[in-house]
C-alpha positions as CSV (number, residue, x, y, z in Angstrom):
1,X,-13.6,22.5,20.4
2,X,-13.5,22.0,24.1
3,X,-11.9,18.6,24.7
4,X,-9.2,17.2,26.9
5,X,-5.6,17.5,25.5
6,X,-4.5,15.0,28.2
7,X,-7.0,12.3,27.0
8,X,-5.9,12.9,23.4
9,X,-2.2,12.7,24.3
10,X,-2.8,9.5,26.2
11,X,-4.7,8.0,23.2
12,X,-1.9,9.0,20.8
13,X,0.8,7.5,22.9
14,X,-1.0,4.2,23.5
15,X,-1.8,3.8,19.7
16,X,1.4,5.4,18.2
17,X,2.5,2.3,16.3
18,X,-0.8,1.4,14.8
19,X,-1.6,5.0,13.9
20,X,1.7,5.2,12.1
21,X,1.9,1.9,10.3
22,X,-1.4,0.0,10.1
23,X,-3.4,0.4,6.9
24,X,-7.0,1.4,6.4
25,X,-9.9,-0.7,7.6
26,X,-11.1,-1.0,3.9
27,X,-8.1,-3.2,3.2
28,X,-8.9,-5.4,6.2
29,X,-12.5,-5.8,5.1
30,X,-11.5,-6.7,1.6
31,X,-8.9,-9.2,2.7
32,X,-11.0,-11.5,4.9
33,X,-14.0,-12.0,7.1
34,X,-13.0,-10.1,10.2
35,X,-14.4,-10.7,13.7
36,X,-16.3,-8.0,15.5
37,X,-13.5,-7.9,18.0
38,X,-10.9,-7.2,15.3
39,X,-13.0,-4.4,13.8
40,X,-13.5,-2.9,17.2
41,X,-9.8,-3.1,17.9
42,X,-9.0,-1.2,14.6
43,X,-11.6,1.5,15.4
44,X,-10.3,2.0,18.9
45,X,-6.8,2.4,17.6
46,X,-7.5,4.7,14.6
47,X,-10.6,6.8,15.2
48,X,-10.0,9.8,17.4
49,X,-13.4,9.4,19.1
50,X,-11.9,6.4,21.0
51,X,-10.0,9.0,23.2
52,X,-13.4,9.1,24.8
53,X,-14.0,10.4,28.4
54,X,-17.4,11.9,27.4
55,X,-16.1,14.5,25.0
56,X,-17.6,15.2,21.6
57,X,-14.8,14.3,19.3
58,X,-14.8,14.9,15.5
59,X,-15.0,11.9,13.2
60,X,-11.3,11.7,12.3
61,X,-9.5,8.6,11.2
62,X,-5.8,7.9,10.7
63,X,-4.3,5.1,8.6
64,X,-1.0,4.2,7.0
65,X,-0.6,4.8,3.2
66,X,3.0,3.6,2.7
67,X,5.4,6.4,3.5
68,X,2.5,8.8,4.4
69,X,-0.3,8.8,6.8
70,X,-3.9,9.4,5.6
71,X,-6.0,11.6,7.8
72,X,-9.7,11.6,6.9
73,X,-12.5,13.7,8.5
74,X,-16.2,13.2,8.0
75,X,-19.3,15.0,9.3
76,X,-20.6,13.6,12.5
77,X,-24.1,12.2,12.5
78,X,-26.9,14.4,13.9
79,X,-27.8,13.2,17.4
80,X,-30.6,15.1,19.1
81,X,-28.9,15.1,22.5
82,X,-25.7,16.6,21.1
83,X,-25.4,20.4,20.8
84,X,-22.3,20.2,18.6
85,X,-21.8,18.7,15.1
86,X,-18.7,18.6,13.1
87,X,-19.4,19.4,9.4
88,X,-16.1,19.4,7.6
89,X,-15.0,16.8,5.0
90,X,-11.3,16.4,4.4
91,X,-8.7,13.9,3.3
92,X,-5.1,14.7,3.5
93,X,-1.9,12.7,3.2
94,X,0.9,13.7,5.6
95,X,4.5,12.5,5.2
96,X,5.3,10.0,8.0
97,X,8.2,12.0,9.6
98,X,6.0,15.2,9.8
99,X,3.1,13.2,11.3
100,X,5.5,11.8,13.9
101,X,7.0,15.1,14.8
102,X,3.6,16.7,15.2
103,X,2.5,14.0,17.7
104,X,5.7,14.3,19.6
105,X,5.3,18.1,19.9
106,X,1.7,17.8,21.0
107,X,2.3,15.0,23.6
108,X,5.4,16.8,25.0
109,X,3.3,19.9,25.5
110,X,0.5,18.0,27.1
111,X,2.9,16.2,29.5
112,X,4.6,19.4,30.4
113,X,1.2,21.0,31.4
114,X,0.2,18.2,33.7
115,X,3.7,17.4,35.1
116,X,3.0,19.4,38.3
117,X,-0.1,17.3,39.0
118,X,0.9,14.3,41.2
119,X,-1.7,11.7,40.3
120,X,-1.8,8.2,39.0
121,X,-3.0,9.2,35.5
122,X,-0.3,11.8,35.1
123,X,2.4,9.4,36.2
124,X,1.0,6.7,33.8
125,X,1.1,9.1,30.8
126,X,4.6,10.3,31.7
127,X,5.9,6.7,32.0
128,X,4.2,5.6,28.8
129,X,5.7,8.6,26.9
130,X,9.2,7.9,28.2
131,X,8.9,4.2,27.3
132,X,7.6,5.0,23.8
133,X,10.5,7.3,23.3
134,X,12.9,4.5,24.1
135,X,11.2,2.2,21.7
136,X,11.3,4.7,18.9
137,X,15.0,5.4,19.5
138,X,15.9,1.7,19.3
139,X,16.1,0.7,15.5
140,X,15.3,-3.0,15.9
141,X,12.4,-2.4,18.3
142,X,11.1,0.3,16.0
143,X,11.0,-2.2,13.1
144,X,9.4,-4.9,15.3
145,X,6.6,-2.6,16.4
146,X,6.0,-1.4,12.9
147,X,5.7,-4.9,11.6
148,X,3.3,-5.8,14.4
149,X,1.2,-2.8,13.6
150,X,1.2,-3.5,9.9
151,X,-0.5,-6.8,10.6
152,X,-3.0,-5.3,13.0
153,X,-1.4,-6.3,16.3
154,X,-0.7,-4.1,19.4
155,X,2.9,-4.0,20.7
156,X,4.2,-7.4,21.8
157,X,0.9,-9.1,20.7
158,X,2.3,-10.9,17.6
159,X,3.7,-14.4,17.9
160,X,7.5,-13.9,18.8
161,X,8.6,-16.8,16.6
162,X,6.7,-15.5,13.6
163,X,8.1,-12.0,14.2
164,X,11.6,-13.3,14.5
165,X,11.3,-15.1,11.1
166,X,9.9,-11.9,9.5
167,X,12.8,-9.9,10.8
168,X,15.2,-12.5,9.3
169,X,13.3,-12.1,6.0
170,X,13.6,-8.3,6.2
171,X,17.3,-8.6,6.5
172,X,17.4,-10.4,3.2
173,X,14.8,-8.6,1.1
174,X,14.7,-5.2,2.7
175,X,12.5,-3.7,5.4
176,X,10.4,-1.4,3.1
177,X,9.4,-4.3,0.8
178,X,8.7,-6.6,3.8
179,X,6.4,-4.0,5.3
180,X,4.5,-3.5,2.1
181,X,4.0,-7.3,1.7
182,X,2.7,-7.9,5.2
183,X,-1.1,-8.2,5.4
184,X,-3.6,-7.4,8.1
185,X,-4.2,-10.4,10.3
186,X,-6.5,-8.8,13.0
187,X,-5.9,-8.9,16.7
188,X,-6.6,-12.3,18.1
189,X,-6.3,-14.2,14.8
190,X,-4.1,-17.2,14.3
191,X,-0.4,-16.3,14.6
192,X,0.8,-19.1,12.3
193,X,-0.4,-17.3,9.2
194,X,2.4,-17.5,6.5
195,X,3.3,-13.9,5.6
196,X,4.7,-13.1,2.2
197,X,7.8,-11.3,3.4
198,X,8.9,-14.5,5.3
199,X,7.9,-16.8,2.4
200,X,9.7,-14.8,-0.2
201,X,13.0,-14.8,1.7
202,X,12.9,-18.5,2.6
203,X,11.7,-19.8,-0.8
204,X,12.2,-17.1,-3.4
205,X,11.0,-19.3,-6.3
206,X,8.2,-21.4,-4.9
207,X,6.2,-21.5,-8.2
208,X,6.7,-23.8,-11.1
209,X,9.4,-22.7,-13.6
210,X,6.8,-22.0,-16.2
211,X,5.5,-19.2,-13.9
212,X,8.9,-17.6,-13.5
213,X,10.8,-15.3,-15.9
214,X,14.2,-13.7,-15.5
215,X,15.4,-10.7,-17.4
216,X,16.3,-7.0,-17.1
217,X,13.9,-4.3,-18.2
218,X,15.8,-2.3,-20.7
219,X,15.3,1.3,-19.5
220,X,18.2,3.7,-19.8
221,X,16.7,6.4,-17.5
222,X,15.1,6.4,-14.1
223,X,11.3,6.9,-13.8
224,X,10.0,9.5,-11.3
225,X,7.4,7.9,-9.0
226,X,5.9,11.3,-8.4
227,X,5.0,11.5,-12.1
228,X,2.9,8.6,-13.1
229,X,3.0,9.5,-16.8
230,X,6.7,8.3,-16.5
231,X,5.3,5.2,-18.2
232,X,4.4,7.4,-21.1
233,X,8.0,8.5,-21.5
234,X,9.0,4.9,-22.0
235,X,6.8,4.5,-25.0
236,X,8.0,7.3,-27.3
237,X,11.4,8.2,-28.6
238,X,11.6,11.4,-26.6
239,X,15.1,12.8,-25.8
240,X,15.0,11.2,-22.4
241,X,13.0,8.1,-23.3
242,X,14.3,4.7,-22.5
243,X,12.2,2.6,-24.9
244,X,10.8,3.5,-28.3
245,X,7.6,1.6,-28.8
246,X,4.9,1.9,-31.4
247,X,1.7,3.8,-30.7
248,X,-1.4,1.9,-29.7
249,X,-1.7,-1.5,-27.9
250,X,1.4,-3.1,-26.5
251,X,1.7,-6.5,-28.1
252,X,2.5,-9.4,-25.8
253,X,5.5,-10.4,-27.9
254,X,6.9,-6.9,-27.6
255,X,6.3,-6.8,-23.8
256,X,7.9,-10.2,-23.4
257,X,10.9,-9.1,-25.5
258,X,11.4,-6.0,-23.4
259,X,11.6,-8.2,-20.4
260,X,13.7,-10.9,-21.9
261,X,11.0,-13.5,-21.8
262,X,9.3,-16.0,-24.2
263,X,5.9,-14.7,-25.1
264,X,4.2,-18.0,-24.0
265,X,5.2,-17.2,-20.4
266,X,2.6,-14.5,-20.3
267,X,-0.1,-16.9,-21.6
268,X,-2.4,-18.8,-19.2
269,X,-0.5,-20.9,-16.7
270,X,-1.4,-23.7,-14.3
271,X,-0.6,-22.3,-10.9
272,X,0.0,-24.3,-7.7
273,X,-1.4,-21.6,-5.4
274,X,1.7,-21.4,-3.3
275,X,2.3,-17.7,-4.1
276,X,0.0,-15.3,-2.3
277,X,0.7,-12.4,-4.7
278,X,2.8,-11.5,-7.7
279,X,6.3,-10.2,-7.0
280,X,9.6,-9.3,-8.5
281,X,13.0,-10.2,-7.1
282,X,16.4,-8.6,-7.6
283,X,19.4,-10.8,-7.4
284,X,22.0,-9.8,-4.8
285,X,24.8,-9.9,-7.4
286,X,24.3,-6.3,-8.5
287,X,23.8,-7.4,-12.1
288,X,20.6,-5.3,-12.4
289,X,18.6,-8.4,-13.4
290,X,15.1,-9.2,-12.2
291,X,13.1,-12.3,-11.6
292,X,9.3,-12.2,-11.7
293,X,6.7,-14.6,-10.1
294,X,3.1,-14.3,-11.2
295,X,0.2,-15.9,-9.4
296,X,-2.3,-14.7,-12.0
297,X,-3.9,-17.0,-14.5
298,X,-5.5,-14.8,-17.2
299,X,-3.1,-13.3,-19.8
300,X,-4.5,-9.7,-19.2
301,X,-3.9,-10.1,-15.5
302,X,-0.4,-11.4,-16.0
303,X,0.4,-8.5,-18.4
304,X,-0.9,-6.0,-15.8
305,X,1.0,-7.7,-12.9
306,X,4.2,-7.8,-15.0
307,X,3.9,-4.1,-15.9
308,X,3.4,-3.3,-12.2
309,X,6.6,-5.2,-11.3
310,X,8.5,-3.4,-14.0
311,X,7.3,0.0,-12.8
312,X,8.3,-0.8,-9.3
313,X,11.7,-2.1,-10.5
314,X,12.3,1.3,-12.2
315,X,11.6,3.5,-9.1
316,X,12.9,1.4,-6.2
317,X,16.5,1.5,-5.0
318,X,18.8,-1.3,-5.9
319,X,19.0,-2.4,-2.3
320,X,15.4,-3.5,-2.4
321,X,15.4,-7.1,-3.5
322,X,11.7,-7.9,-3.0
323,X,9.2,-6.0,-5.2
324,X,5.7,-7.0,-3.9
325,X,2.6,-6.4,-6.0
326,X,-0.1,-6.1,-3.3
327,X,-3.6,-4.7,-3.1
328,X,-2.8,-2.8,0.0
329,X,-4.1,0.9,-0.3
330,X,-0.6,2.5,-0.3
331,X,1.2,5.0,-2.4
332,X,3.4,2.3,-3.8
333,X,0.4,0.3,-4.9
334,X,-1.2,3.3,-6.5
335,X,1.9,4.2,-8.4
336,X,2.3,0.6,-9.7
337,X,-1.3,0.5,-10.9
338,X,-1.0,4.0,-12.5
339,X,2.2,3.0,-14.2
340,X,0.8,-0.2,-15.6
341,X,-2.3,1.5,-16.8
342,X,-0.4,4.2,-18.6
343,X,2.1,1.7,-20.0
344,X,-0.4,-0.8,-21.4
345,X,-3.3,1.5,-22.2
346,X,-2.1,5.1,-22.8
347,X,-5.1,7.5,-22.3
348,X,-4.4,9.3,-25.6
349,X,-4.6,6.1,-27.5
350,X,-7.7,5.0,-25.6
351,X,-9.4,8.3,-26.4
352,X,-8.6,7.9,-30.1
353,X,-10.0,4.4,-30.1
354,X,-13.2,5.3,-28.4
355,X,-13.8,8.4,-30.6
356,X,-17.2,9.9,-30.1
357,X,-19.1,6.7,-29.7
358,X,-21.3,6.5,-26.6
359,X,-19.7,4.6,-23.7
360,X,-21.4,1.4,-23.0
361,X,-20.5,-2.1,-21.8
362,X,-19.9,-3.4,-25.3
363,X,-17.5,-0.6,-26.1
364,X,-15.7,-1.2,-22.9
365,X,-15.2,-4.8,-23.7
366,X,-14.1,-4.0,-27.3
367,X,-11.5,-1.5,-25.9
368,X,-10.3,-4.1,-23.4
369,X,-9.7,-6.7,-26.2
370,X,-8.0,-4.1,-28.4
371,X,-5.5,-3.2,-25.7
372,X,-5.3,-6.7,-24.2
373,X,-6.3,-5.5,-20.7
374,X,-9.3,-6.0,-18.4
375,X,-12.5,-4.0,-18.9
376,X,-12.0,-2.8,-15.3
377,X,-8.7,-1.2,-16.3
378,X,-10.5,0.6,-19.1
379,X,-13.1,2.0,-16.7
380,X,-10.5,3.1,-14.2
381,X,-8.5,4.8,-16.9
382,X,-11.5,6.8,-18.1
383,X,-12.4,7.9,-14.6
384,X,-8.8,8.7,-13.5
385,X,-8.3,10.8,-16.5
386,X,-11.6,12.5,-16.2
387,X,-13.0,11.2,-19.5
388,X,-16.0,9.8,-17.6
389,X,-17.4,10.3,-14.2
390,X,-17.4,7.5,-11.6
391,X,-21.2,7.3,-11.5
392,X,-21.5,6.7,-15.2
393,X,-18.9,3.9,-14.9
394,X,-20.6,2.2,-12.0
């Protein structure tokens, strides 16, 4: 395609932090009613067409997916005046360091090509590139910019006082967990929003005692995050298994016992609404224990959230004290959900239960009651394991 490498380089430099760390627009839309200005800000920072200058850019979008960057391409819409259309559909996930290195190489090449041109635009790009390099090389500034981007802010746009409190929280609970718990605010939105990373560090147990449990999931071996059926290995007495659990549904009493909790803790609770999401907390004593806070009311939702916390506990490093259970579309969230699904409702057992009966709403509800999970989990399990197609489950 015949477009300007200079314009693309300038766009990549000006949007580096949001391209690398801000999550998809779908999360922002799901979270809240967003102003048109905030939506436009996201699109201008994540869609390559914003490089503009009259070129026909492909419809490519970048967004953060945890430790990777998602790159999605879609066909451009047919417009009579345009002689070129882009037809490819693609969705790839690139590890963050590789994404960063590719941008550095491309921008450096573009800057080198225009270095001999003494004009204002060339000088501006060279200066911006040099300043960006300085920010990337400074660890504290790097973390600040990433936090701002995670919440949907451009550099130095977030409230300094809020940012300072978040950095203090990250010192306590860990940077990676803090980043996962930060939510999209949208440029121009109120800066006094209470973010979970800050809240968790300042008041690690804000919920009533009846909503908190403390224990140590008894697993002798680590679980590989890259292999979601790791949850399956915990349920059978394989040579490398940690738990030996009976086939079929996982009884609430058994689940509570594994976690060192009274079973009634998983039953419906009266919540005070002070906790924005479920989370686990590791003590800093190195004892290997775990505290859990659940803001869910229904037992099936509490079981699912608890299983997500346990899965996260088993794969994260001991230095990570905060274990957030968010809905952000990240690799960490996808693993948590896959682990909980496989742990509470193993697909082999689900297939056996369903047998050859035709799938309908009544059967979904029966299966949900049998495994003590939500009917939505049953539907996702069938789709994710290719037992049924998404259209049939809609």
